[in-house]
N, C-alpha and C positions, 0 to 999 in steps of 0.2 A: 502494500500498499504507499503510494506516495501522494504528496499534495501538490506538486507540479507538474501536469501532463509533458512539459517540457524535456523530463527525464525519460519518457517513453518514445520507443519507435511505434509506428503505426497506432497512435492513439483511435480508439472508436468508440463510438456511442453506444451505450446499453442501456435496459430499463432501469429507470432508477432504484437503486438499492440503499437500504439503511444500515449504516456502520456504527455498533456500538464501541465509543470508546471506554478509556479507564476511568471515568468520573462519571459513567453511566450515560452520559448525553448521547446523542444520535447526529451524525452527521450524514449528508447525501451523498451517493457516488453515481455519477451519470457516465462514466468512461471508463475504459481500460485499456491496457496494451501491453508491449513488451519491453522488458527491462534488461538492458545489456550491463552487466557487471564484469569486468574483466572477461574470462574465458566462459562465464556463465550466462545464459539467457532464460530469463524468467517469463512466463506467459501468463495470460490474463492479470496481469497487475492493476489494480484499482486505482484509480485518481480519487483523493478525497480530500476536497479543498478545506482547509481548516485544521487537518491534523497538524500536530506541531513537530512531528518527526516520521521519518519512513522506517517502514517495517518489514522485515522479512520473517515468513513464517517458516520456522524448521520443518514442522510437519507436512508443508507442502512443497518444499524442494523435490527434485526428480529422485525417484527411487533409483537411480544410477549413480546418486552420490551419499558421501557419509559425511556427516558433521563431527569433527575434533574440537573440543574444549579444554581448556586450561585457564590459568588465573590470568595471563593475559589477552584473552581473546578468543575467536573461535575459527576455525577454517574449514571449508568446506572442499572436499576432496571427491573425484571422480574414483567410483570404486573399481572401475576396469584398470586403470593403470597407476593409481594414485597421486594423478596431478592436482596440484592445488589450483581451484577454481576462483577461490575469494576468500579473503582474510579479512578478517574484521580486529583490530588492534586496539580496542576498547575492552573496559571492563564490562562484565555480564550481568545483566539483573538477574536478583532472586525470583523476581516474578516472572514464571514462565506461565504462558496461557495456550488457548486454542490447541488441545492434543485431539488426537493420538501423535505421539512420537513413536518413530522404530524401537523396536526392543533395546532397553540399555541406554537409549540417548537421555530420557529424562532424569536418570539417575545421576548420570555424567555431567548433565549440566547442574543438577544441586549441588554436586561434589565440588563443582569447580568454579561455580558463578562467585562474581564480585556484585556490584551494584549500579550500572547507569546506562546500560542499551537494554530497550526492550526487545527480548526475543519472543516473538508468539509462536 
């Protein structure tokens, strides 16, 4: 989820959706598109004007990938060859939401999470 459609390639209109944010309020989403982050291409990323930070859903990343978490951040790797697709060099939040995660990932997140990036 991103606030600015300029971050996406091929933004397109979609039927209006309501997105509930952390404080319980609702924001409207009327567009989605693809987001290129290094070697990682995410499809169907929602544009949510008014959201104050961009979010990546760990549970919705491609099943050909695997997240690795440590006290310094998170790395998304290609399961087939181990290539680093994307790295976050930020402390991770203790607030983990929007499950399900793949087996073992939620425990790994909780074990290594610090406190400032929202990982959903």
